[in-house]
Backbone of each chain as ProteinMPNN parsed JSONL, in Angstrom:
{"seq_chain_A": "DAGVIQSPRHEVTEMGQEVTLRCKPISGHDYLFWYRQTMMRGLELLIYFNNNVPIDDSGMPEDRFSAKMPNASFSTLKIQPSEPRDSAVYFCASSPTGLFTKAFFGQGTRLTVV", "coords_chain_A": {"N_chain_A": [[134.231, 131.343, 126.343], [132.752, 133.361, 128.885], [131.46, 135.621, 128.201], [130.43, 139.098, 128.467], [130.158, 140.089, 131.74], [127.871, 141.231, 134.043], [127.044, 142.741, 137.158], [124.995, 143.85, 139.903], [122.188, 141.907, 138.571], [119.742, 142.962, 139.012], [118.765, 145.878, 140.772], [117.482, 147.554, 143.447], [117.009, 150.558, 144.981], [116.975, 153.191, 147.424], [116.191, 156.62, 146.943], [118.899, 158.862, 146.95], [120.783, 157.13, 147.901], [123.949, 155.483, 147.389], [124.929, 153.843, 144.432], [126.472, 151.103, 142.929], [127.512, 149.718, 139.993], [128.713, 146.839, 138.316], [131.156, 145.448, 136.075], [132.543, 142.928, 134.084], [134.614, 142.65, 131.473], [135.008, 140.893, 128.309], [137.796, 138.821, 128.141], [140.784, 140.149, 126.873], [139.64, 142.058, 125.31], [139.912, 145.375, 124.238], [138.349, 147.602, 124.492], [135.845, 149.134, 126.458], [132.501, 149.757, 127.274], [129.908, 151.758, 128.669], [126.454, 151.796, 128.744], [123.167, 153.259, 128.852], [119.766, 152.442, 129.028], [116.538, 153.519, 128.371], [112.976, 153.767, 128.081], [112.182, 156.193, 127.062], [114.483, 157.496, 126.044], [115.914, 155.643, 124.739], [118.843, 153.75, 123.843], [121.712, 154.885, 125.255], [125.049, 156.003, 124.996], [127.221, 156.225, 127.675], [129.894, 156.358, 128.616], [133.194, 155.475, 127.462], [136.003, 153.27, 127.55], [139.409, 152.799, 126.625], [141.873, 150.478, 126.676], [141.79, 150.629, 129.485], [141.678, 153.315, 129.976], [139.718, 156.209, 130.312], [138.043, 157.449, 127.522], [136.013, 158.91, 126.299], [133.675, 160.653, 127.948], [131.475, 162.111, 127.554], [128.84, 161.48, 127.501], [128.018, 161.015, 130.042], [125.622, 161.79, 132.369], [125.675, 163.694, 134.541], [127.527, 165.076, 137.344], [127.004, 163.273, 139.317], [127.385, 160.807, 138.382], [129.932, 158.435, 137.915], [132.698, 156.644, 136.531], [134.951, 153.928, 136.563], [137.91, 152.124, 135.665], [139.873, 150.086, 136.894], [141.519, 147.98, 136.133], [142.162, 145.693, 133.395], [140.165, 143.843, 133.531], [137.929, 144.663, 134.888], [135.339, 146.937, 135.667], [133.59, 149.763, 136.996], [130.51, 151.465, 137.478], [129.314, 154.196, 139.041], [126.779, 155.729, 140.909], [126.033, 158.507, 142.713], [124.578, 160.927, 144.659], [121.844, 158.655, 144.17], [118.939, 159.062, 142.047], [115.398, 159.027, 141.348], [115.032, 159.375, 138.57], [117.187, 158.14, 137.506], [116.581, 155.569, 137.128], [116.761, 152.788, 135.114], [117.94, 150.526, 132.535], [121.174, 149.433, 132.683], [123.836, 148.881, 130.58], [126.815, 147.111, 129.978], [129.449, 146.857, 127.671], [131.885, 145.238, 125.599], [134.65, 145.362, 123.32], [136.82, 143.907, 120.918], [138.785, 145.18, 119.282], [139.624, 148.023, 117.217], [137.064, 150.117, 115.819], [133.575, 150.483, 115.792], [133.186, 147.924, 115.138], [132.393, 144.553, 116.042], [130.625, 144.704, 119.001], [130.237, 143.358, 122.177], [127.628, 142.806, 124.318], [126.698, 142.892, 127.78], [124.306, 141.32, 130.026], [122.986, 143.287, 131.294], [122.044, 145.609, 133.927], [119.267, 146.112, 135.788], [118.16, 148.961, 137.149], [116.372, 150.349, 139.752], [115.264, 153.182, 141.261], [113.804, 154.274, 144.11]], "CA_chain_A": [[134.237, 132.572, 127.123], [131.456, 133.59, 129.503], [130.878, 136.847, 127.726], [130.503, 140.238, 129.368], [129.404, 139.761, 132.952], [127.476, 142.392, 134.834], [126.376, 142.488, 138.43], [123.965, 142.818, 139.972], [121.246, 141.923, 137.46], [118.683, 143.879, 139.439], [119.107, 146.663, 141.944], [116.458, 148.494, 143.901], [117.606, 151.378, 146.027], [116.225, 154.395, 147.764], [116.742, 157.89, 146.485], [119.95, 159.389, 147.802], [121.776, 156.102, 148.184], [124.989, 155.223, 146.387], [124.744, 152.604, 143.674], [127.649, 150.704, 142.161], [127.288, 148.647, 139.02], [129.992, 146.208, 138.019], [131.249, 144.82, 134.755], [133.761, 142.21, 133.711], [134.581, 142.511, 130.011], [135.599, 139.687, 127.735], [139.249, 138.872, 128.217], [141.456, 140.506, 125.631], [138.982, 143.184, 124.656], [140.574, 146.626, 124.612], [137.367, 148.669, 124.664], [134.729, 148.856, 127.347], [131.487, 150.805, 127.137], [128.728, 151.769, 129.538], [125.26, 152.344, 128.111], [121.945, 153.314, 129.645], [118.607, 152.302, 128.166], [115.218, 153.834, 128.898], [111.948, 153.798, 127.03], [112.094, 157.53, 126.476], [115.696, 157.955, 125.378], [116.571, 154.554, 124.02], [120.139, 153.286, 124.317], [122.637, 156.013, 125.224], [126.409, 155.749, 125.44], [127.601, 157.075, 128.801], [131.341, 156.516, 128.652], [133.919, 154.302, 127.035], [137.414, 153.158, 127.9], [140.31, 152.065, 125.757], [143.016, 150.06, 127.49], [141.523, 151.062, 130.861], [141.701, 154.776, 130.062], [138.472, 156.796, 129.805], [138.289, 158.193, 126.304], [134.915, 159.853, 126.045], [132.654, 160.579, 128.997], [130.524, 163.188, 127.27], [127.488, 160.992, 127.696], [127.706, 160.916, 131.471], [124.611, 162.837, 132.538], [126.06, 164.734, 135.483], [128.606, 164.697, 138.256], [126.599, 162.175, 140.213], [127.817, 159.573, 137.728], [131.369, 158.275, 137.715], [133.064, 155.3, 136.085], [136.366, 153.616, 136.7], [138.369, 150.841, 135.143], [141.175, 149.93, 137.541], [142.332, 147.02, 135.386], [141.555, 145.25, 132.139], [139.102, 142.871, 133.721], [136.904, 145.128, 135.823], [134.939, 148.333, 135.589], [132.432, 150.11, 137.805], [129.75, 152.686, 137.221], [128.78, 154.578, 140.339], [125.84, 156.852, 140.956], [125.979, 158.99, 144.084], [123.461, 160.13, 145.137], [120.923, 158.2, 143.123], [117.653, 159.733, 141.954], [114.429, 158.191, 140.604], [115.21, 159.483, 137.121], [118.288, 157.265, 137.102], [116.037, 154.229, 136.9], [117.012, 152.4, 133.719], [118.789, 149.341, 132.41], [122.532, 149.845, 132.374], [124.557, 147.818, 129.887], [128.239, 147.176, 129.746], [129.829, 146.142, 126.455], [133.317, 145.287, 125.296], [134.982, 145.133, 121.916], [138.215, 143.466, 120.843], [139.716, 146.118, 118.673], [139.025, 148.848, 116.19], [135.871, 150.838, 116.199], [132.391, 150.158, 115.024], [133.15, 146.495, 114.854], [131.477, 143.874, 116.934], [130.629, 144.965, 120.43], [129.508, 142.322, 122.895], [126.945, 143.415, 125.453], [126.29, 142.078, 128.904], [122.866, 141.152, 130.209], [122.428, 144.518, 131.826], [121.588, 145.76, 135.314], [118.032, 146.914, 135.877], [118.217, 149.785, 138.357], [115.153, 151.051, 140.137], [115.482, 154.076, 142.397], [112.469, 154.646, 144.618]], "C_chain_A": [[132.844, 132.847, 127.65], [130.785, 134.835, 128.99], [131.075, 137.97, 128.726], [129.601, 139.954, 130.57], [129.127, 141.023, 133.749], [126.83, 141.941, 136.139], [126.075, 143.802, 139.135], [123.067, 142.845, 138.735], [120.098, 142.881, 137.739], [119.133, 144.602, 140.699], [117.963, 147.614, 142.234], [117.048, 149.258, 145.065], [116.753, 152.597, 146.293], [116.96, 155.635, 147.259], [117.781, 158.395, 147.491], [121.045, 158.393, 148.121], [122.795, 156.005, 147.042], [124.745, 153.872, 145.734], [126.014, 152.327, 142.883], [127.309, 149.521, 141.278], [128.646, 148.136, 138.569], [129.974, 145.5, 136.675], [132.6, 144.129, 134.603], [133.718, 142.006, 132.208], [135.144, 141.163, 129.565], [137.119, 139.846, 127.725], [139.857, 139.188, 126.857], [140.818, 141.647, 124.872], [139.56, 144.495, 125.181], [139.602, 147.755, 124.933], [136.248, 148.222, 125.59], [133.791, 150.052, 127.333], [130.417, 150.636, 128.205], [127.601, 152.48, 128.802], [124.115, 152.372, 129.111], [120.765, 153.238, 128.695], [117.331, 152.6, 128.921], [114.229, 153.845, 127.742], [111.97, 155.138, 126.307], [113.297, 157.869, 125.602], [116.417, 156.855, 124.604], [117.902, 154.194, 124.658], [121.161, 154.413, 124.139], [124.021, 155.566, 125.706], [126.766, 156.728, 126.551], [129.085, 157.395, 128.764], [131.975, 155.295, 128.018], [135.398, 154.429, 127.356], [138.166, 152.426, 126.791], [141.553, 151.742, 126.567], [142.963, 150.674, 128.887], [141.482, 152.572, 131.028], [140.373, 155.332, 129.541], [138.758, 157.697, 128.609], [137.231, 159.271, 126.083], [133.84, 159.652, 127.108], [131.587, 161.64, 128.779], [129.076, 162.757, 127.463], [127.083, 160.846, 129.15], [126.792, 162.083, 131.831], [125.025, 163.972, 133.478], [127.087, 164.187, 136.463], [128.239, 163.577, 139.209], [127.067, 160.82, 139.657], [129.346, 159.56, 137.605], [131.655, 156.834, 137.316], [134.567, 155.13, 136.212], [136.669, 152.275, 136.045], [139.775, 150.611, 135.688], [142.089, 148.929, 136.855], [141.535, 146.51, 134.194], [140.366, 144.329, 132.324], [137.956, 143.357, 134.602], [136.619, 146.609, 135.633], [133.725, 148.546, 136.481], [131.805, 151.4, 137.3], [129.04, 153.022, 138.525], [127.863, 155.773, 140.193], [125.695, 157.26, 142.423], [125.706, 160.49, 144.111], [122.518, 159.74, 143.999], [119.6, 158.954, 143.202], [116.696, 158.842, 141.147], [114.616, 158.238, 139.097], [116.4, 158.685, 136.596], [117.815, 155.845, 136.832], [116.123, 153.896, 135.411], [117.689, 151.034, 133.73], [120.161, 149.821, 131.952], [123.278, 148.656, 131.776], [126.04, 148.149, 129.842], [128.528, 146.377, 128.484], [131.335, 146.214, 126.297], [133.54, 144.914, 123.843], [136.459, 144.815, 121.807], [139.182, 144.512, 120.323], [138.985, 146.964, 117.661], [137.735, 149.478, 116.67], [134.755, 150.507, 115.245], [132.441, 148.741, 114.498], [132.282, 145.845, 115.917], [131.682, 144.297, 118.38], [129.75, 143.915, 121.09], [128.935, 142.943, 124.171], [126.696, 142.398, 126.549], [124.782, 142.016, 129.0], [122.202, 142.388, 130.793], [122.105, 144.451, 133.313], [120.36, 146.648, 135.301], [118.036, 147.643, 137.211], [116.889, 150.487, 138.567], [115.458, 151.879, 141.372], [114.111, 154.572, 142.862], [112.57, 155.787, 145.623]], "O_chain_A": [[131.856, 132.602, 126.957], [129.626, 135.082, 129.323], [131.796, 137.818, 129.712], [128.426, 139.62, 130.415], [130.038, 141.78, 134.083], [126.167, 140.907, 136.207], [126.82, 144.77, 138.982], [123.197, 143.757, 137.919], [119.56, 143.521, 136.835], [119.786, 144.028, 141.57], [117.535, 148.38, 141.37], [117.532, 148.663, 146.028], [115.914, 152.979, 145.478], [118.188, 155.667, 147.17], [117.571, 158.36, 148.704], [122.125, 158.78, 148.568], [122.53, 156.392, 145.904], [124.401, 152.893, 146.396], [126.562, 153.224, 142.242], [126.879, 148.469, 141.75], [129.606, 148.898, 138.454], [128.941, 145.024, 136.205], [133.646, 144.676, 134.949], [132.872, 141.261, 131.713], [135.687, 140.404, 130.367], [137.644, 140.89, 127.34], [139.505, 138.592, 125.839], [141.385, 142.149, 123.901], [139.683, 144.704, 126.388], [139.974, 148.743, 125.565], [135.768, 147.09, 125.518], [134.225, 151.203, 127.375], [130.07, 149.52, 128.591], [127.759, 153.596, 128.308], [124.093, 151.616, 130.082], [120.763, 153.904, 127.659], [117.065, 152.017, 129.972], [114.614, 153.922, 126.575], [111.798, 155.202, 125.09], [113.142, 158.465, 124.536], [117.4, 157.107, 123.907], [118.07, 154.317, 125.871], [121.44, 154.841, 123.018], [124.142, 154.845, 126.696], [126.624, 157.939, 126.378], [129.485, 158.554, 128.867], [131.392, 154.211, 128.022], [135.958, 155.523, 127.424], [137.62, 151.553, 126.117], [142.212, 152.644, 127.085], [143.965, 151.173, 129.4], [141.268, 153.057, 132.14], [139.942, 154.968, 128.447], [139.603, 158.59, 128.675], [137.546, 160.404, 125.721], [133.182, 158.613, 127.157], [130.879, 162.02, 129.711], [128.186, 163.6, 127.575], [125.918, 160.579, 129.448], [127.152, 163.24, 131.618], [124.723, 165.13, 133.189], [127.462, 163.016, 136.421], [129.12, 162.996, 139.844], [127.13, 159.826, 140.38], [129.959, 160.561, 137.235], [130.94, 155.915, 137.716], [135.342, 156.062, 135.996], [135.798, 151.418, 135.898], [140.759, 150.91, 135.012], [143.31, 149.02, 136.982], [140.369, 146.863, 134.017], [139.635, 144.061, 131.371], [137.11, 142.566, 135.018], [137.528, 147.421, 135.462], [132.93, 147.631, 136.696], [132.477, 152.288, 136.776], [128.261, 152.223, 139.044], [128.145, 156.708, 139.444], [125.286, 156.459, 143.264], [126.533, 161.262, 143.626], [122.426, 160.438, 142.989], [119.192, 159.419, 144.266], [117.137, 158.005, 140.36], [114.382, 157.24, 138.415], [116.595, 158.571, 135.386], [118.587, 155.014, 136.353], [115.62, 154.634, 134.565], [117.97, 150.466, 134.785], [120.283, 150.529, 130.952], [123.347, 147.579, 132.37], [126.447, 149.3, 129.69], [127.917, 145.333, 128.255], [131.982, 147.134, 126.797], [132.719, 144.237, 123.223], [137.271, 145.394, 122.529], [140.268, 144.698, 120.871], [137.853, 146.658, 117.287], [137.38, 149.356, 117.843], [134.966, 150.282, 114.053], [131.79, 148.417, 113.505], [131.523, 146.523, 116.609], [132.795, 144.247, 118.903], [128.653, 143.621, 120.617], [129.657, 143.521, 124.983], [126.51, 141.209, 126.291], [124.067, 142.58, 128.171], [120.977, 142.504, 130.778], [121.918, 143.373, 133.877], [120.41, 147.795, 134.857], [117.929, 147.025, 138.27], [116.358, 151.135, 137.664], [115.862, 151.345, 142.405], [113.368, 155.201, 142.109], [111.553, 156.232, 146.155]]}, "seq_chain_B": "LAKTTQPISMDSYEGQEVNITCSHNNIATNDYITWYQQFPSQGPRFIIQGYKTKVTNEVASLFIPADRKSSTLSLPRVSLSDTAVYYCLVGPSGAGSYQLTFGKGTKLSVIP", "coords_chain_B": {"N_chain_B": [[128.135, 161.775, 113.297], [126.283, 159.754, 111.043], [122.807, 160.267, 110.636], [120.15, 158.022, 111.163], [117.186, 156.521, 109.809], [114.528, 154.448, 110.44], [111.773, 152.115, 110.196], [109.365, 152.179, 112.852], [108.034, 149.931, 113.745], [107.301, 146.536, 112.749], [105.357, 143.87, 111.452], [105.267, 140.349, 110.958], [104.552, 137.146, 109.508], [105.319, 133.872, 110.605], [107.906, 132.135, 108.887], [108.063, 133.785, 106.728], [109.989, 136.028, 104.653], [111.693, 138.799, 105.917], [112.217, 142.2, 105.43], [113.985, 144.931, 106.465], [114.323, 148.285, 106.174], [116.718, 150.874, 106.247], [117.317, 154.285, 106.314], [119.931, 156.474, 105.484], [120.881, 159.179, 104.669], [123.003, 161.021, 104.836], [125.373, 159.625, 104.868], [128.829, 159.067, 105.323], [131.926, 158.82, 103.47], [133.714, 157.025, 104.702], [132.109, 155.576, 106.343], [130.602, 152.735, 107.913], [127.957, 150.322, 107.845], [126.003, 148.96, 110.295], [124.182, 146.405, 111.9], [122.239, 145.645, 114.732], [120.674, 143.384, 117.028], [118.16, 143.179, 119.45], [116.886, 141.381, 122.077], [114.13, 141.161, 124.393], [114.978, 142.154, 127.679], [117.67, 141.693, 127.326], [121.033, 142.505, 126.267], [121.998, 144.36, 123.298], [122.826, 142.593, 120.282], [125.315, 141.93, 117.943], [124.59, 141.682, 114.499], [125.204, 141.95, 111.689], [127.46, 143.499, 109.397], [128.346, 145.938, 106.956], [129.792, 147.511, 104.022], [129.399, 148.114, 101.311], [127.405, 146.966, 98.522], [126.512, 143.622, 98.867], [126.219, 141.698, 101.795], [126.411, 138.644, 103.44], [125.594, 136.446, 106.064], [125.298, 133.742, 108.441], [123.007, 134.452, 109.689], [121.673, 136.674, 108.555], [121.13, 138.844, 105.683], [122.61, 141.684, 104.164], [121.828, 144.378, 102.272], [123.153, 146.861, 100.269], [122.763, 149.645, 98.382], [124.294, 151.226, 95.478], [124.579, 154.018, 95.963], [124.625, 154.136, 98.665], [122.903, 155.335, 100.451], [120.932, 154.144, 101.765], [120.031, 151.079, 103.412], [119.269, 147.592, 103.56], [118.174, 145.218, 105.761], [117.864, 141.817, 105.639], [115.964, 139.163, 106.707], [115.755, 135.811, 106.48], [112.975, 133.635, 106.242], [111.556, 133.982, 108.874], [111.207, 133.191, 112.371], [109.33, 132.707, 115.431], [111.19, 133.309, 117.361], [112.663, 135.334, 116.334], [111.522, 137.66, 116.976], [112.115, 140.818, 118.027], [113.988, 143.852, 118.693], [115.437, 145.728, 116.156], [118.341, 147.393, 115.306], [119.762, 149.913, 113.311], [122.899, 151.129, 112.579], [125.175, 153.683, 111.733], [128.422, 154.619, 110.968], [131.879, 155.749, 111.184], [134.804, 153.678, 110.836], [137.116, 154.313, 111.988], [139.405, 155.746, 114.443], [138.022, 157.378, 117.307], [135.393, 157.173, 116.717], [133.606, 155.786, 118.182], [130.83, 156.107, 119.034], [128.589, 154.618, 118.643], [125.761, 155.112, 118.186], [122.606, 154.388, 119.045], [119.433, 154.358, 117.652], [115.854, 154.478, 117.871], [115.214, 152.07, 116.81], [113.744, 149.19, 115.096], [110.919, 147.522, 115.904], [110.31, 144.26, 115.569], [107.704, 142.063, 115.187], [106.925, 138.744, 115.186], [104.438, 136.727, 113.975], [102.522, 133.866, 114.779]], "CA_chain_B": [[127.681, 160.468, 112.872], [125.131, 159.831, 110.169], [121.504, 160.006, 111.244], [119.449, 156.915, 110.506], [115.736, 156.462, 109.937], [113.995, 153.12, 110.162], [110.39, 152.021, 110.694], [109.258, 151.941, 114.291], [107.618, 148.552, 113.995], [106.895, 145.699, 111.612], [104.794, 142.567, 111.785], [105.467, 139.349, 109.92], [104.166, 135.797, 109.867], [106.405, 132.892, 110.606], [108.267, 131.552, 107.608], [108.219, 134.805, 105.697], [111.218, 136.816, 104.627], [111.455, 140.161, 106.415], [113.193, 143.198, 105.0], [113.917, 146.172, 107.238], [115.133, 149.283, 105.479], [117.246, 151.984, 107.034], [117.775, 155.41, 105.495], [121.063, 157.219, 106.045], [121.187, 160.033, 103.531], [124.257, 161.755, 104.959], [126.452, 158.677, 105.172], [130.133, 159.537, 104.878], [132.694, 157.873, 102.666], [134.344, 155.979, 105.507], [131.118, 154.998, 107.263], [130.104, 151.386, 107.762], [126.575, 150.109, 108.273], [125.995, 147.835, 111.219], [122.873, 146.09, 112.455], [122.196, 144.919, 115.994], [119.391, 142.797, 117.41], [118.012, 143.158, 120.91], [115.75, 140.672, 122.638], [113.723, 141.728, 125.687], [115.79, 141.865, 128.862], [119.037, 141.35, 126.953], [121.773, 143.54, 125.577], [122.041, 144.225, 121.845], [123.735, 141.584, 119.741], [125.737, 142.219, 116.58], [124.073, 140.77, 113.481], [125.889, 142.003, 110.407], [128.059, 144.792, 109.061], [128.771, 146.01, 105.565], [130.173, 148.818, 103.482], [128.686, 148.288, 100.043], [126.824, 145.795, 97.841], [125.772, 142.657, 99.657], [126.932, 140.885, 102.768], [125.547, 137.571, 103.949], [126.143, 135.505, 107.045], [124.378, 132.669, 108.787], [121.809, 135.008, 110.319], [120.956, 137.644, 107.739], [121.819, 139.467, 104.556], [122.578, 143.14, 104.187], [121.901, 144.901, 100.919], [123.509, 148.272, 100.259], [122.824, 150.099, 96.986], [125.524, 151.922, 95.092], [124.708, 155.346, 96.574], [124.789, 153.864, 100.109], [122.043, 156.202, 101.26], [120.017, 153.29, 102.508], [120.445, 149.684, 103.474], [118.157, 146.716, 103.903], [118.478, 143.99, 106.479], [116.943, 140.774, 105.209], [115.937, 137.981, 107.57], [115.037, 134.784, 105.726], [112.104, 132.668, 106.928], [111.604, 134.317, 110.295], [110.482, 132.385, 113.34], [108.901, 133.486, 116.596], [112.378, 133.719, 118.11], [113.244, 136.527, 115.71], [110.849, 138.824, 117.544], [113.16, 141.602, 118.7], [114.192, 145.193, 118.148], [116.585, 145.736, 115.255], [118.922, 148.719, 115.219], [120.673, 150.237, 112.222], [123.884, 152.12, 113.003], [126.087, 154.098, 110.673], [129.521, 155.391, 111.518], [133.197, 155.422, 110.652], [135.498, 152.588, 111.509], [138.374, 154.8, 112.504], [139.495, 156.187, 115.83], [137.141, 158.465, 117.715], [134.047, 157.025, 116.17], [132.831, 154.787, 118.872], [129.615, 156.536, 119.696], [127.578, 153.567, 118.508], [124.496, 155.752, 118.535], [121.436, 153.571, 118.762], [118.168, 155.07, 117.578], [114.737, 153.75, 118.474], [115.176, 150.728, 116.255], [112.52, 148.651, 114.532], [110.408, 146.391, 116.677], [109.746, 143.231, 114.711], [106.855, 141.074, 115.852], [106.631, 137.604, 114.321], [103.136, 136.173, 114.343], [102.425, 132.439, 114.403]], "C_chain_B": [[126.405, 160.624, 112.052], [123.855, 159.49, 110.922], [120.826, 158.901, 110.452], [117.961, 157.005, 110.765], [115.279, 155.071, 109.548], [112.581, 153.037, 110.718], [110.373, 151.671, 112.17], [108.907, 150.499, 114.581], [107.241, 147.856, 112.695], [106.309, 144.408, 112.164], [105.039, 141.607, 110.631], [104.988, 137.995, 110.421], [105.392, 134.9, 109.834], [106.654, 132.352, 109.21], [108.457, 132.549, 106.49], [109.595, 135.433, 105.761], [110.87, 138.245, 105.067], [112.594, 141.065, 105.953], [112.974, 144.483, 105.784], [114.871, 147.157, 106.589], [115.516, 150.417, 106.408], [117.741, 153.064, 106.076], [118.885, 156.144, 106.211], [121.61, 158.108, 104.947], [122.536, 160.732, 103.619], [125.416, 160.849, 105.349], [127.758, 159.195, 104.574], [130.903, 158.418, 104.183], [133.256, 156.72, 103.491], [133.39, 155.344, 106.517], [130.789, 153.554, 106.887], [128.667, 151.335, 108.275], [126.532, 148.829, 109.092], [124.592, 147.645, 111.778], [123.034, 145.26, 113.729], [120.774, 144.44, 116.248], [119.317, 142.802, 118.925], [116.73, 142.443, 121.3], [115.378, 141.326, 123.965], [114.629, 141.244, 126.814], [117.199, 141.382, 128.528], [119.717, 142.55, 126.313], [121.743, 143.324, 124.074], [123.097, 143.218, 121.411], [124.039, 141.928, 118.294], [125.149, 141.188, 115.623], [124.974, 140.764, 112.265], [126.423, 143.405, 110.176], [128.491, 144.782, 107.609], [129.131, 147.42, 105.159], [129.441, 149.105, 102.175], [128.241, 146.923, 99.512], [126.101, 144.891, 98.815], [126.693, 141.893, 100.58], [125.961, 139.844, 103.302], [126.296, 136.768, 104.998], [125.062, 134.501, 107.407], [123.055, 133.183, 109.343], [120.989, 135.846, 109.349], [121.776, 138.037, 106.523], [121.642, 140.974, 104.669], [122.804, 143.625, 102.763], [122.135, 146.404, 100.975], [123.611, 148.712, 98.808], [124.071, 150.933, 96.739], [125.675, 153.293, 95.771], [124.841, 155.279, 98.102], [123.91, 154.73, 100.997], [120.97, 155.428, 101.999], [120.618, 151.893, 102.564], [119.247, 148.857, 103.91], [118.672, 145.457, 104.574], [117.426, 142.964, 106.081], [117.087, 139.557, 106.112], [115.122, 136.904, 106.854], [114.183, 133.905, 106.634], [112.126, 132.878, 108.446], [110.791, 133.323, 111.125], [110.112, 133.27, 114.529], [110.094, 134.025, 117.378], [113.09, 134.915, 117.492], [112.545, 137.803, 116.169], [111.836, 139.58, 118.426], [113.132, 143.017, 118.141], [115.48, 145.17, 117.341], [117.048, 147.174, 115.05], [119.873, 148.819, 114.028], [121.612, 151.341, 112.706], [124.817, 152.421, 111.841], [127.188, 154.942, 111.289], [130.855, 154.94, 110.955], [133.85, 154.306, 111.445], [136.795, 153.048, 112.142], [138.291, 155.268, 113.938], [138.553, 157.348, 116.107], [135.706, 158.293, 117.303], [133.119, 156.243, 117.063], [131.678, 155.355, 119.678], [128.567, 155.453, 119.674], [126.217, 154.097, 118.918], [123.343, 154.887, 118.074], [120.208, 154.467, 118.704], [117.092, 154.274, 118.282], [114.651, 152.32, 117.969], [113.831, 150.378, 115.667], [112.098, 147.44, 115.343], [109.713, 145.417, 115.745], [108.955, 142.24, 115.55], [106.542, 139.97, 114.849], [105.393, 136.902, 114.853], [103.056, 134.713, 113.915], [101.501, 132.226, 113.201]], "O_chain_B": [[125.571, 161.489, 112.317], [123.816, 158.563, 111.731], [120.917, 158.851, 109.225], [117.526, 157.499, 111.805], [115.599, 154.576, 108.467], [112.222, 153.802, 111.613], [111.247, 150.964, 112.67], [109.408, 149.906, 115.536], [106.913, 148.49, 111.692], [106.724, 143.922, 113.216], [105.022, 142.006, 109.466], [105.015, 137.728, 111.622], [106.362, 135.157, 109.121], [105.715, 132.138, 108.442], [108.957, 132.2, 105.421], [110.277, 135.378, 106.785], [109.869, 138.814, 104.63], [113.771, 140.727, 106.076], [111.883, 145.051, 105.756], [116.069, 146.9, 106.469], [114.727, 150.854, 107.245], [118.492, 152.783, 105.142], [118.792, 156.407, 107.41], [122.662, 157.833, 104.368], [123.154, 161.01, 102.591], [126.326, 161.259, 106.07], [127.78, 159.699, 103.451], [130.57, 157.238, 104.299], [133.273, 155.575, 103.038], [133.825, 154.655, 107.439], [130.709, 153.201, 105.711], [128.231, 152.197, 109.038], [126.963, 147.766, 108.646], [123.902, 148.616, 112.09], [123.832, 144.325, 113.8], [119.805, 145.014, 115.75], [120.288, 142.472, 119.605], [115.633, 142.842, 120.909], [116.215, 141.972, 124.594], [114.992, 140.069, 126.88], [117.848, 140.737, 129.352], [119.057, 143.491, 125.873], [121.488, 142.209, 123.619], [124.114, 143.022, 122.077], [123.128, 142.187, 117.508], [125.195, 139.986, 115.883], [125.457, 139.712, 111.847], [125.887, 144.379, 110.705], [128.944, 143.763, 107.089], [128.821, 148.389, 105.852], [128.93, 150.205, 101.965], [128.66, 145.876, 100.005], [125.185, 145.326, 99.512], [127.795, 141.493, 100.204], [124.804, 140.158, 103.583], [127.475, 136.453, 104.84], [124.027, 134.428, 106.745], [122.09, 132.427, 109.453], [119.762, 135.749, 109.317], [122.927, 137.635, 106.351], [120.646, 141.462, 105.203], [123.821, 143.329, 102.136], [121.404, 147.131, 101.648], [124.458, 148.207, 98.071], [124.799, 151.293, 97.664], [126.79, 153.684, 96.116], [125.143, 156.287, 98.741], [124.169, 154.838, 102.196], [120.194, 155.998, 102.766], [121.578, 151.576, 101.861], [118.326, 149.365, 104.55], [119.498, 144.73, 104.022], [116.227, 143.227, 106.18], [118.172, 138.997, 106.265], [113.921, 137.076, 106.645], [114.644, 133.481, 107.694], [112.649, 132.052, 109.194], [109.834, 132.711, 110.649], [110.527, 134.426, 114.616], [110.005, 135.089, 117.991], [114.03, 135.447, 118.083], [112.943, 138.903, 115.786], [112.326, 139.06, 119.429], [112.358, 143.333, 117.238], [116.497, 144.649, 117.799], [116.269, 148.05, 114.676], [120.679, 147.923, 113.779], [121.154, 152.375, 113.192], [125.195, 151.535, 111.074], [126.914, 155.874, 112.046], [130.954, 153.885, 110.329], [133.481, 154.036, 112.587], [137.499, 152.254, 112.766], [137.237, 155.197, 114.57], [138.319, 158.193, 115.244], [134.884, 159.184, 117.52], [131.949, 156.057, 116.726], [131.571, 155.105, 120.878], [127.74, 155.369, 120.582], [125.599, 153.607, 119.863], [123.131, 154.68, 116.879], [119.974, 155.255, 119.621], [117.38, 153.487, 119.184], [114.077, 151.456, 118.632], [112.889, 151.168, 115.728], [112.833, 146.459, 115.452], [108.651, 145.715, 115.198], [109.473, 141.656, 116.502], [105.966, 140.227, 113.792], [105.317, 136.536, 116.026], [103.475, 134.364, 112.811], [101.311, 131.093, 112.761]]}, "name": "protein", "num_of_chains": 2, "seq": "DAGVIQSPRHEVTEMGQEVTLRCKPISGHDYLFWYRQTMMRGLELLIYFNNNVPIDDSGMPEDRFSAKMPNASFSTLKIQPSEPRDSAVYFCASSPTGLFTKAFFGQGTRLTVVLAKTTQPISMDSYEGQEVNITCSHNNIATNDYITWYQQFPSQGPRFIIQGYKTKVTNEVASLFIPADRKSSTLSLPRVSLSDTAVYYCLVGPSGAGSYQLTFGKGTKLSVIP"}
């Protein structure tokens, strides 16, 4: 298995632009998570899905952020409009079953908003 | 979710055994202890998980005393490639628990 695949690996955009991050989880994994990592705040859970349904989005910072999972093999995290403070590394992770068991993380997308 | 406390950083020479301790005084009965490793520019990677006593796998050992208020991740004979940030997480294994709250972690630097 190729693991969790995220794209793009790097994204540089101007303030105010829409940004879409993409994730392909490991096949057969029922849970998908979006995390954001910064030096100041560390690794924060933004939202997670179970069987394509958003379960907890309490970590989503504000309405500018939205996430979708139209099917079991694809998820997007969208920021519109983007702001410089959104600059971070965004990770997608998936897990086969249960909770607090092994979660497999992607390589991350480094987002820079200028 | 139980709050965890671990050292911010540690240094070790190659070939030494490294022990990283995590305190979790308010651990709940159904909480598990899980450790992740993160290399620069990569996502965290699961290392080991345990509930009590000792767990060992090909990468590390996890020691959990009877009161479960702390745990120690043991890395045998570290090499330069073990330089990474190590996170201790504590939480239940049941539904609704998947916060996977990562703290600051412990930055381990292995010195030649």
